[in-house]
N, C-alpha and C positions, 0 to 999 in steps of 0.2 A: 211475601219476601222469599227469595231463593236461598235455600240452605244447601251447602255443598255436601255431597255424599261423604260419609266418614272415611271411606277408603281413599278418596281423592284428597281430602284434607290431610290425612296422614302422609300421603305421597309428597304433597307440597311442603309440609313441615320438614320432612326428611331431606328434601332437596336443599332447603335453606340451611340445614344442619350440617351438610357435607362440607368438609374443609375445601377452601378455594386455593388453588395453587398460586402462590405469590411469585410473579416472574422476577428473575434476577435483573436488577438494574445495572446494565453494563455501560460504562463510558470508555471509549477508546480515544487515544490521542489523535489518531489520524483515520481517514475514511477507509483505508485498505484493511486495517485491523478490524474496523467496525463491520466491513462487508463479510470478512471471514467469521467474525463472532455471530453475525446474524445467520449465516449459513449453517453453522454448527449448533447454535442455540435454538434455532427454530422458534416455536411458539412458547418456549419456556423462558425467553429473555426479551427484554426491551433494550435496544442498543442505540447509542448516539455517539457522535464524534465531536471532538473539540475543534480541530482544524477543518476548514472548508476544503473541498477537493480542488478548488481553483486558487488556493493561496500557498505561498512558500511555507513549508512546514518548519523551516528553520526560524521563521519570524512570525509568531502568532501573538497577538495582543492578549495579555493576561487580564481578561475582563472579569468584573465581579460576578456576572451571570455564570461564568465557568466555575467559579468557586462554589456557588449554590448548587450547580449540577453535580459537582464532585462530592459535596456534602451529603447528597442523597444516594450515592452510588454504593452498590454491593460489590462491584468489581471495577477495577481500573486496569486497562490494558495499555502499556507503553512499549515503545520499541526496545528500550534497554541498551541502545547504542549511541546515546547522547544526542540524538536528533532533536529532542524536546528540552535539552538542558537549559536553554535560555528562558523558557517560559513555564515549564511544568512545575518546578519546585515551589514557586510562590503560590501557585494555585492549590497544590496539595496542602501546603502549610496553612493557607487560609481556610481550607475546608475542614480541617481538624476531624477527619473521619477515620476512626480506628479500623474500619472495614478494609480500607485501601492503604494502610500504612505499609511501608517497606518491610518485607519479610512475612507478611500475612498471606493467606490463600487468596484474598481478594486483590492482591497486587500482582498482576501477571506481566512478565517480561517476555515479549514475543520473540526476542532474539535467542532465548535459551534453546540450545540444541542446534543452532545454526553455525556453520563454519563461516566465519567472517572473513571478508577480503579486505586488502589494503590497510592492515593494521600497521600504523607507523612505528618505526624503530625508535624515533624520538619525536617529541611534540615541538614543532617549530611553527609558530603562528605566522611567520613570514611566508610560509607556503600556502597560506589561505585558510579557509574554514575546514580543517581536517579534524577527525574524530579519533580519540585514543582507542576506542573499542573496534575501530574499523569502519568501513563504508556502511552507513546505516540504511541504505536503500535495498535491503536484501529481499524484499518481498516481490520484486519484479521477476524473480526466478520462480517459475511455477512449482518446482520441486521443493523449494523453501516454503512455499505456501502450503504444501501438504504437511510439512513438518510442523508449521505453526498451527494449522488446523487441528492436528492430532494433539498438540499441546493444549489448545483451548478446550477440546473435548474432555481431556483428563482434568484440567483445572476446574471446569464447570461442574463436573461430576463430584469433585472433592467438596465443593461448596453446596451442591444440590444433589445428594446421593440418589434421591428419588427419580431424578431425570437422567441417570447414567445411561440407561438403555436408549433413551431418545437421542442423547448426544452422540452415542456410538453409531446409531442408525443414520443420523444426519451426516456424520463423518464418512461413513461408507458411501453414501449417496454422492457427497461432494467429491470424494476421491475417485469414484468411477467416472463422473463427469469430467473432472480435470485430467485424468489420465488419458481419456479418449481424445480430448482436445490437444493434449501435449503431443500425442502422436501426430495429429494433423498439423500442428504448428511446426514441429521439427521437419516434417515433409515439405511444408511450404517454404521454409527458410534454408533447407538443405542445399539448393543450388547456389547459395551465396556464401558458403563457408569461406572464412578468411577475408571477406570484404570489409572495407572500412566504412564507418558511419560517424558523422559529426553530431555531437550533442551540445546543448548550451552549457549544461552543468554535468558533472561526473555522477549521473544518476544511475547508469546502466551497466556497471561491470558484472553484476550477477546475471543479467539478461544476456550479455555478450558471451559469458562463459557457457551458459546453457545452450546457446544456439550457434556457437562458433563464429561470432562476429568480432570485429575489432573496433573499439571505441577509444581512439588515441588522440583525437583532436576535439578541442572544446572551444566554444566561443568565449567563455571566461578564460582569462589568462591564468588564473588560479581559482580554486573553489571559493565561491562567494564574492569574488572580485569582478566588478562590471567590466565588460569588454572595452578594450582601448583600440583606437584606430591602427596603431602599429601592430598589435597582436592580430587583429582581423586580417591585415595584409598578409601576415605570415600564414594564417589559416588558409586563406584563399590560394596562396602559392602552393601550399602542401596538398590541398585538395586537387588542384589541377595536375600536379605532378603524380599523385596517387590515383587519379581517376575516381575520387570519392564523390558520389552524387546523391547523398541523402543527408538531411539535417533534421534532427529531432528537436522540437521545441515544446515546452510545457505551458499550461495556461498562464502562469504567473511570470513567464519569461518574455523577453522582447521579441515579438513576431517580426517587428520592423527590422531589427538587426539581422535575424535569420534570413529574412527576405532579401536584404542587401547582399549578403554573402552568396545566397542562391543566385541572385542576378549576375554576379561576377563569375560564377562557376558553372551555371547551368544545372545546378542541383535542385532537387525537390525538397521543399519544406514539409515535414510530416508532423502534424499536430498530435501529440500523444499525451498521456497522463499516467502517473503512477498511482492515481487514486480514482476509484469508481465515481463517475459523475463529473470528472474533470473536463471531459470533452463529450460532445454529442455521441450517443451510441454506447456509452459505458455505464449508464445509470443503473443497470440491472444488477451488477455485481462484479466480482473479481475476474471471473472467467471472461465476461464480455469485455472487460478492460484490456486484458492481454490479447484477446482476439482482435480488437480494434487496432492495437499496435502492430501485431504481426501482419495483418492484412495491409495496413498503410505502408509499413516498411517494405514488405515484399513488392508492392506496386511501385514504390520509388526505386528500389534496386533493379527492377525489371526495365525501368524507363530507358536505359541505354543498351538494352539487349539482354541483360541478365546473365547470371552465371559466370561473369568475367572474374578471374582471380585477381 
């Protein structure tokens, strides 16, 4: 019979006696927050998202499996700008998890520290699906992503002090990568300053502000209201008059409607996403998602010669 040497036995016992780091169980409402949480949390977190990257984040089914997911969470990341208002409250109420109750360190509002755009003076639902806190699609501005990433690093360190250095190191690495790409993105879109772009929904005001573009025409007549034939005729006329030749469409929006308008105007339909994994080539993370959009948009805007004011 083989008998282990005493020194080896002691080493093995010591290994099993060492405390094992329990990863933070982070649940994000949408995949963009999940991508940033993964980048900042690294190997100290496990991250999942409730909404799929290919579905409309305004309308997510409150499934029982989501309640169970939230019941086990150490951290819940929400936008904080009412995007999830229609489906998140019943999930958190059903989960009954004190770790993620409002006001606790485990409940993170991604919008904290963000300068919100399009805050309505009055709430008038006849104007469509508007949000009292402002346009909730703030993460499509890379500078906002840096703010949110820093917020996550601080929040994670508050819950997991032992990982503070790791979170800050991950934040530095992410910041360096994103800043380098931001310079390249700005150079890529610089020739198109002031150009108009059509989108299906009003998803992109933060992106437009960052890169000097104009998103003033939408296939929806009002936010959340399906396109009507009369409205599309007006959009087509204004696109022709303004020389607008790019239409952005997200995975859960009607590609057929966008293609019909493109056929009438000669515009290019650009398939984009606000969530990593929503379209091919964006699966790796946030930076890859913005990269895909910038490249596709620049190509579309160049189609008629580019740089035209």
